C-alpha positions in Angstrom: -10.9 -4.4 35.9 -13.1 -1.6 34.4 -14.8 -2.3 31.2 -13.5 -0.2 28.3 -15.9 1.9 26.3 -16.1 1.3 22.5 -13.6 4.0 21.6 -11.0 2.9 24.1 -11.4 -0.7 23.1 -10.9 0.2 19.4 -7.8 2.2 20.3 -6.4 -0.7 22.3 -7.0 -3.0 19.3 -5.4 -0.5 16.9 -2.3 -0.1 19.1 -2.0 -3.9 19.5 -2.2 -4.4 15.7 0.4 -1.7 15.1 2.8 -3.1 17.7 3.3 -6.2 15.6 4.3 -4.2 12.5 7.9 -3.5 11.5 6.9 0.0 10.1 10.4 0.7 8.8 10.3 -2.5 6.7 6.8 -1.8 5.5 7.7 1.7 4.3 8.4 0.7 0.6 5.1 -1.2 0.4 3.1 1.6 2.0 4.8 4.1 -0.3 3.8 2.0 -3.3 0.2 1.8 -2.2 0.2 5.6 -1.9 1.6 5.9 -5.4 -0.9 3.5 -6.9 -3.8 5.2 -5.1 -2.6 8.6 -6.4 -2.4 7.3 -10.0 -5.8 5.5 -9.8 -7.6 8.4 -8.3 -5.7 11.0 -10.5 -4.9 13.1 -7.4 -2.0 15.5 -7.0 -1.2 14.0 -3.6 -2.0 10.7 -1.8 -0.6 9.1 1.3 -0.8 6.1 3.6 -0.6 7.3 7.2 -0.2 5.2 10.3 -0.6 6.3 13.9 1.9 4.6 16.2 1.8 5.7 19.8 1.7 9.5 19.8 3.2 9.9 16.3 1.9 9.9 12.8 4.0 8.3 10.1 3.6 9.4 6.4 4.6 6.6 4.0 4.7 8.6 0.8 7.1 11.3 2.0 10.6 10.0 2.8 11.6 13.0 4.9 8.3 13.0 6.8 8.8 9.3 7.5 11.8 10.2 9.6 10.3 13.3 11.1 6.9 12.2 12.4 4.0 14.5 13.2 2.5 14.6 16.7 -1.0 13.2 16.8 -2.6 16.4 18.0 -1.6 18.0 14.7 -2.8 15.1 12.6 -5.9 14.7 10.5 -5.4 11.0 10.9 -5.9 11.1 14.7 -9.3 12.7 14.1 -10.2 10.1 11.5 -9.3 7.2 13.8 -11.4 8.6 16.6 -14.4 9.1 14.3 -17.1 6.5 14.7 -17.4 5.7 11.0 -16.4 7.4 7.8 -14.9 10.9 8.2 -15.8 13.0 5.1 -14.3 16.5 4.7 -15.1 18.2 1.5 -13.3 21.5 2.3 -11.0 21.6 5.4 -11.0 25.4 5.2 -14.6 25.4 6.2 -14.3 22.7 8.9 -13.9 24.1 12.5 -11.6 21.2 13.4 -9.2 21.9 10.6 -9.4 25.5 9.4 -6.6 26.7 11.7 -4.4 23.7 11.0 -1.1 24.9 9.5 -1.4 22.7 6.4 -4.9 24.1 5.7 -4.1 27.7 6.7 -1.1 27.7 4.3 -3.3 26.5 1.4 -1.5 23.2 1.1 -4.4 21.0 2.3 -8.0 21.3 1.2 -9.3 17.8 0.5 
């Protein structure tokens, strides 16, 4: 059996941890965490986002919870793959995100 590199090993661990979660049952708890973080940080928007398989689940948006976002269109997928903290002060100036539909429409800046 081939030895996994660090990124592959972390991804396997993340997927194993997620597989044991009942995400639908956790939705109210995750939505509450998002509301508390939003209030604490005094931000207009805040979310708890989970990657499960090839989909991204947004806890703070009931409609988005049912209609997931593909990972390739997800900021979270980039963050999970980062080796450490991912800091983006202005997504409009970041080559990875400036053409993302949420950024291009003006809805997401960070």
